[in-house]
N, CA and C of each residue as an Amber inpcrd file, in Angstrom:
protein
   360
 -34.8660000  42.9240000  37.9420000 -33.6350000  42.7780000  37.2570000
 -33.7020000  42.4510000  35.7460000 -32.8280000  42.8020000  35.0920000
 -33.0070000  42.6950000  33.4810000 -32.6710000  41.1820000  33.0450000
 -32.3160000  41.1860000  31.8960000 -31.8660000  39.8400000  31.1680000
 -30.4180000  39.6170000  31.8520000 -30.2320000  38.2390000  32.1650000
 -28.9200000  37.6370000  32.5590000 -28.1380000  37.7810000  31.5080000
 -26.7820000  38.2020000  31.4200000 -25.9530000  38.1830000  30.6380000
 -24.8200000  37.0370000  30.5360000 -24.8240000  36.3280000  29.4370000
 -23.9980000  35.1750000  29.2700000 -22.9630000  35.3410000  28.5450000
 -21.8980000  34.9930000  28.8970000 -20.4940000  35.1210000  28.2790000
 -20.2960000  33.8500000  27.5370000 -20.0110000  33.7240000  26.2790000
 -19.8500000  32.4590000  25.4050000 -18.3690000  32.6950000  24.8860000
 -17.5550000  31.7380000  25.2850000 -16.2090000  31.6620000  24.6790000
 -16.0260000  30.3520000  24.1610000 -16.1020000  30.3880000  22.8030000
 -16.1420000  29.2040000  22.0090000 -15.3460000  29.3350000  20.5570000
 -14.4800000  28.5860000  20.0680000 -13.5680000  28.9720000  18.9010000
 -13.8250000  28.2870000  17.5900000 -14.7540000  27.2200000  17.7020000
 -15.4870000  26.9000000  16.7050000 -16.7520000  27.6100000  16.2660000
 -16.6650000  28.2490000  14.8840000 -17.8480000  29.1620000  14.6550000
 -19.2570000  28.5310000  14.5060000 -19.3210000  27.1440000  14.1210000
 -20.6120000  26.6690000  14.0610000 -21.1330000  26.3310000  15.2360000
 -20.3000000  25.8140000  16.1330000 -20.7810000  25.6900000  17.4780000
 -21.1610000  27.0020000  18.3970000 -20.2480000  27.7880000  18.1830000
 -20.2170000  29.3700000  18.8430000 -21.8050000  29.9590000  18.5050000
 -21.8560000  29.9120000  16.9290000 -23.2930000  30.1900000  16.6990000
 -24.3760000  29.8150000  17.1090000 -24.5040000  28.4960000  17.1830000
 -25.5950000  27.7440000  17.5310000 -25.6810000  27.9800000  19.0950000
 -24.6840000  27.9750000  19.9690000 -24.6420000  28.1770000  21.2290000
 -25.3080000  29.4180000  21.5980000 -24.8680000  30.6460000  20.9020000
 -25.3140000  31.7740000  21.1670000 -26.8370000  31.9500000  20.7690000
 -27.1520000  31.3050000  19.7940000 -28.5980000  31.4000000  19.3440000
 -29.5250000  30.6600000  20.4720000 -29.0290000  29.4680000  20.8260000
 -29.6980000  28.7010000  22.0300000 -30.0140000  29.5540000  23.3790000
 -28.7550000  30.3210000  23.5680000 -28.8260000  31.3060000  24.6990000
 -29.7580000  32.5300000  24.5140000 -29.8780000  33.0760000  23.2750000
 -30.7850000  34.2460000  22.9630000 -32.2460000  33.6850000  22.9990000
 -32.5300000  32.5440000  22.3800000 -33.8240000  32.0910000  22.1760000
 -34.3440000  31.7570000  23.3950000 -33.3750000  31.4630000  24.5580000
 -33.9580000  31.2300000  25.9100000 -34.3700000  32.4180000  26.7020000
 -33.8910000  33.6300000  26.1230000 -34.2700000  34.9180000  26.5500000
 -32.9770000  35.5800000  27.4240000 -32.1050000  34.9830000  27.1180000
 -30.6700000  35.7410000  27.8070000 -30.0830000  36.4570000  27.0620000
 -29.2510000  37.4660000  27.3970000 -28.5220000  38.3860000  26.6530000
 -27.0080000  37.7340000  26.2250000 -26.3670000  37.8460000  25.2320000
 -25.2660000  37.2020000  24.8910000 -24.0970000  38.0960000  24.7260000
 -23.0050000  37.9170000  25.4360000 -21.7420000  38.6190000  25.3490000
 -20.9880000  37.3760000  24.6010000 -20.6750000  37.8290000  23.1290000
 -19.8020000  37.0860000  22.2370000 -20.4580000  36.5130000  21.3300000
 -19.7350000  35.5250000  20.5440000 -18.8790000  34.6770000  21.0610000
 -17.5960000  35.3510000  20.9360000 -16.5390000  34.6710000  22.0200000
 -15.2380000  35.1870000  21.7690000 -14.5070000  33.7920000  21.5130000
 -13.6910000  33.9110000  20.5470000 -12.7180000  32.7750000  19.9720000
 -11.3660000  32.5280000  20.8450000 -11.0000000  33.6660000  21.6820000
  -9.8740000  33.5530000  22.1450000 -10.0420000  34.2200000  23.8040000
  -9.1390000  33.8630000  24.5820000  -9.0440000  34.0850000  25.7700000
  -9.0930000  35.4600000  26.1220000  -8.1720000  36.2810000  25.2900000
  -7.9250000  37.6330000  25.9600000  -9.0960000  38.4120000  25.2980000
 -10.0060000  38.0800000  24.2120000 -11.1180000  39.0030000  24.1090000
 -12.1010000  38.7630000  25.0550000 -12.2070000  37.5770000  25.4920000
 -13.2810000  37.1030000  26.5340000 -12.9510000  37.7470000  27.9040000
 -11.7190000  37.8600000  28.2280000 -11.1650000  38.3440000  29.3900000
 -11.2860000  39.8940000  29.2630000 -11.1360000  40.6930000  28.1740000
 -11.4250000  41.9700000  27.9680000 -12.9950000  42.2680000  28.2800000
 -13.8300000  41.3040000  27.6220000 -15.2230000  41.7650000  27.6710000
 -15.7300000  41.5540000  29.2300000 -15.1220000  40.5150000  30.1070000
 -15.5440000  40.5260000  31.4860000 -14.9150000  41.6990000  32.3520000
 -13.8200000  42.2500000  31.8510000 -13.1940000  43.6100000  32.4920000
 -14.1560000  44.6300000  32.2230000 -14.8400000  44.7560000  30.9770000
 -15.8130000  45.9180000  30.4820000 -16.9470000  45.5870000  31.5350000
 -17.5990000  44.4850000  31.3270000 -18.9120000  44.1680000  32.1570000
 -18.9090000  42.7750000  32.7120000 -19.1140000  42.6980000  33.8730000
 -18.8960000  41.2740000  34.4940000 -20.2440000  40.6830000  33.9160000
 -20.0930000  39.3750000  33.4720000 -21.2240000  38.6460000  33.1190000
 -22.0270000  37.8000000  34.2630000 -23.1640000  37.4170000  34.0850000
 -23.8480000  36.7320000  35.2500000 -23.6030000  35.2290000  35.1180000
 -23.0020000  34.7930000  34.0510000 -22.7040000  33.2070000  33.8270000
 -21.8160000  33.1120000  32.7380000 -20.8110000  32.2240000  32.3560000
 -20.1180000  31.9320000  31.4700000 -20.1890000  30.6650000  31.1930000
 -20.2030000  30.6020000  29.8110000 -19.9430000  29.1570000  29.1270000
 -18.6950000  29.0990000  28.2800000 -17.7390000  28.2150000  28.7540000
 -16.3800000  28.2080000  28.2160000 -16.1080000  26.9860000  27.5110000
 -15.4550000  26.8410000  26.3290000 -14.9120000  25.9670000  25.8170000
 -13.4870000  25.9630000  26.6010000 -13.0420000  24.5860000  26.6800000
 -11.5600000  24.7470000  27.4260000 -10.4590000  25.1990000  26.6120000
 -10.4090000  24.4030000  25.3500000  -9.4790000  24.9520000  24.4350000
  -9.9770000  25.8940000  23.6350000  -9.2770000  27.3470000  23.5650000
  -9.6560000  28.4850000  22.6050000  -8.5410000  28.5940000  21.7190000
  -8.5280000  29.6280000  20.8610000  -7.4130000  29.8300000  19.8950000
  -6.1650000  30.1930000  20.6260000  -6.1680000  30.8340000  21.7430000
  -4.9320000  31.1530000  22.2430000  -4.5840000  30.4340000  23.5980000
  -5.0840000  29.2240000  23.8050000  -4.5620000  28.6450000  25.0290000
  -6.0190000  27.8170000  25.6410000  -5.3060000  27.2660000  26.8270000
  -6.5770000  26.5780000  27.7140000  -7.1440000  27.7910000  28.7600000
  -8.4790000  27.6440000  28.9700000  -9.1840000  28.6730000  29.3610000
  -9.2650000  28.6750000  30.8300000  -8.3420000  27.9200000  31.7610000
  -8.5460000  27.7400000  33.1510000  -8.1630000  28.9180000  33.6540000
  -7.2580000  29.8680000  33.2770000  -6.9110000  31.1630000  34.1150000
  -8.3110000  32.1210000  33.8250000  -8.9120000  32.4390000  32.8280000
 -10.3360000  33.0330000  32.7000000 -11.2450000  32.3120000  33.9040000
 -11.3230000  31.0870000  33.7720000 -12.3770000  30.3750000  34.3990000
 -12.0510000  30.7910000  35.9660000 -10.9100000  30.5910000  36.4100000
 -10.6510000  30.9080000  37.6290000 -10.9260000  32.3100000  38.1470000
 -10.4540000  33.3680000  37.3290000 -11.0600000  34.7860000  37.4020000
 -12.3150000  34.9360000  37.5400000 -13.0810000  34.3770000  36.7120000
 -14.7140000  34.5220000  36.8000000 -15.0770000  33.8220000  38.0780000
 -14.6500000  32.6810000  38.4880000 -15.0780000  32.0520000  39.6740000
 -14.6980000  32.8230000  40.8420000 -13.3980000  33.6570000  40.9120000
 -13.0340000  34.4120000  41.9080000 -14.0500000  35.7420000  41.9010000
 -14.7450000  35.7740000  40.9730000 -15.4870000  37.1290000  41.0340000
 -17.0160000  36.7690000  41.2080000 -17.1570000  35.4560000  41.4880000
 -18.3160000  34.7280000  41.8420000 -19.2760000  34.6980000  40.6810000
 -18.8800000  34.4300000  39.3570000 -19.5590000  34.2300000  38.2980000
 -19.7170000  32.6400000  37.9500000 -20.5270000  32.0560000  37.9900000
 -20.8330000  30.6680000  37.5840000 -20.1430000  30.2980000  36.1980000
 -19.6390000  29.2020000  36.1060000 -18.8640000  28.7390000  34.7700000
 -19.6470000  27.4970000  34.5280000 -19.7790000  27.3330000  33.2830000
 -20.1020000  25.9980000  32.6460000 -19.1040000  25.6590000  31.5340000
 -18.3220000  24.5620000  31.7820000 -17.3130000  24.1440000  30.8620000
 -18.0890000  23.4540000  29.7300000 -17.7030000  23.7650000  28.4710000
 -18.4050000  22.9470000  27.4120000 -17.3900000  22.6350000  26.3640000
 -17.0040000  21.1620000  26.6240000 -15.7970000  20.7940000  25.6570000
 -16.1810000  19.0620000  25.1810000 -15.5030000  18.8680000  24.3880000
 -15.4470000  17.6630000  23.9110000 -14.0210000  17.0200000  24.0030000
 -13.1470000  17.6890000  24.5090000 -11.7610000  17.0470000  24.7910000
 -11.6270000  16.5890000  26.1890000 -11.8230000  17.4200000  27.0220000
 -11.5160000  17.2960000  28.3940000 -12.4670000  16.2470000  29.2460000
 -12.0050000  15.5340000  30.0990000 -12.7650000  14.6490000  30.8880000
 -13.6460000  15.4020000  32.0000000 -14.8660000  14.9970000  32.0980000
 -15.4170000  15.9500000  33.2360000 -14.8660000  15.6950000  34.6290000
 -14.3260000  14.5380000  34.9060000 -13.4420000  14.1960000  35.9520000
 -12.4520000  15.3450000  36.3310000 -11.6430000  15.4010000  35.2840000
 -10.6590000  16.4970000  35.3960000 -11.0010000  17.9800000  35.6170000
 -12.0460000  18.1970000  35.0400000 -12.8240000  19.5200000  35.2200000
 -13.1580000  19.5570000  36.7320000 -13.8870000  18.4710000  37.2050000
 -14.6400000  18.5580000  38.3390000 -13.4760000  18.5870000  39.7660000
 -12.3970000  17.8640000  39.3070000 -11.3140000  17.9270000  40.3010000
 -10.7540000  19.3450000  40.2610000 -10.5890000  19.8200000  39.2930000
  -9.9320000  21.4230000  39.2280000 -10.8130000  22.3410000  39.7400000
 -12.0980000  22.3080000  39.2830000 -13.2920000  23.4310000  39.5720000
 -14.4360000  22.6070000  40.1590000 -14.4200000  22.1390000  41.3400000
 -15.5740000  21.3830000  41.7670000 -16.9890000  22.2560000  41.7470000
 -16.8330000  23.5950000  41.7970000 -17.9670000  24.4190000  41.6580000
 -18.5300000  24.5860000  40.3310000 -18.0170000  24.2310000  39.3620000
 -18.4590000  24.5040000  37.9340000 -18.8880000  23.2110000  37.4910000
 -19.9710000  23.6700000  36.5420000 -20.5550000  22.6030000  35.7390000
 -19.8250000  22.2220000  34.5400000 -19.9740000  21.0060000  33.9750000
 -19.2800000  20.4760000  32.9680000 -20.2120000  19.6960000  32.1060000
 -20.2630000  20.1120000  30.7560000 -21.1160000  19.4720000  29.6420000
 -20.2880000  19.1500000  28.5540000 -20.5010000  17.7160000  28.0120000
 -19.6230000  17.3280000  26.8940000 -20.3820000  17.9820000  25.6240000
 -19.4910000  18.0870000  24.6080000 -20.0640000  18.6390000  23.2000000
 -20.2610000  17.1980000  22.4810000 -21.2330000  16.8870000  21.6530000
 -22.1890000  18.0340000  21.3690000 -23.3990000  17.8410000  22.6110000
 -23.8500000  19.0810000  23.0970000 -24.7240000  19.1590000  24.0880000
 -26.0980000  19.7760000  23.6540000 -27.2660000  18.7280000  23.8620000
 -28.6180000  19.3220000  23.5330000 -28.8820000  20.7200000  24.0840000
 -29.4860000  21.6180000  23.0810000 -29.9950000  22.8920000  23.8160000
 -30.6050000  22.9400000  25.2100000 -31.6390000  22.0870000  25.0460000
 -32.6290000  21.8760000  26.5040000 -31.5570000  21.6900000  27.7270000
 -30.5930000  20.8280000  27.4940000 -29.4640000  20.4010000  28.5950000
 -28.6120000  21.7580000  29.0540000 -28.1790000  22.5060000  27.8870000
 -27.3540000  23.5760000  28.0240000 -28.2590000  24.6160000  29.0020000
 -29.4680000  24.7930000  28.2910000 -30.1700000  26.1760000  28.9770000
 -30.6720000  25.5970000  30.5520000 -30.9570000  24.2400000  30.8770000
 -30.9910000  23.9840000  32.1040000 -29.7770000  24.2640000  33.0570000
 -28.6740000  23.8660000  32.3000000 -27.3270000  24.0130000  33.1720000
 -27.0500000  25.5990000  33.4010000 -27.5110000  26.3770000  32.5340000
 -27.6520000  27.9420000  32.6870000 -28.3500000  28.4050000  33.7570000
 -29.7590000  27.8860000  33.6180000 -30.7830000  28.3480000  34.6780000
 -30.2340000  27.4860000  36.0420000 -29.8000000  26.4600000  36.1870000
 -29.1830000  26.0470000  37.4600000 -28.0840000  26.9250000  37.9050000
 -27.2280000  27.3410000  37.1020000 -25.9180000  28.1150000  37.5790000
 -26.4700000  29.3990000  38.0250000 -27.4660000  30.0160000  37.2900000
 -27.9920000  31.3460000  37.8620000 -28.7560000  31.2630000  39.1130000
 -29.3360000  30.4970000  39.2620000 -30.1960000  30.1660000  40.5460000
 -29.1510000  29.9740000  41.8710000 -28.0820000  28.8640000  41.5780000
 -27.2500000  28.8410000  42.4240000 -26.4480000  29.8530000  42.8190000
 -26.1240000  30.9220000  41.8820000 -25.2360000  32.2070000  42.0220000
 -26.0810000  33.1190000  43.1260000 -27.4120000  33.1230000  43.1660000
 -28.2530000  33.8760000  43.7150000 -28.8360000  33.5770000  45.0740000
């Protein structure tokens, strides 16, 4: 198996760049960053990611429909947000992980590895 592909959907440029770099440095392939749901959805239709890191609010709305589609396709999701409570995410998507911004790189990579292990 090759590198796991991680989809990153984040609309804040600095956070997106940092997140993509963290994921690349950990040895994963990065799809993104996508600042809006429509471009992230298009990327998923072209090639299914192995895991997705999603900010909850993107430029064109709330990411829940994309998250649901990914989970329906058995793609693990990590919500990465500073705006929504983990309890809200957990009640809506109990199978997803939720990390608050700012999230230390080591915690993010641990969550990515955990999500990939649980998916297989």
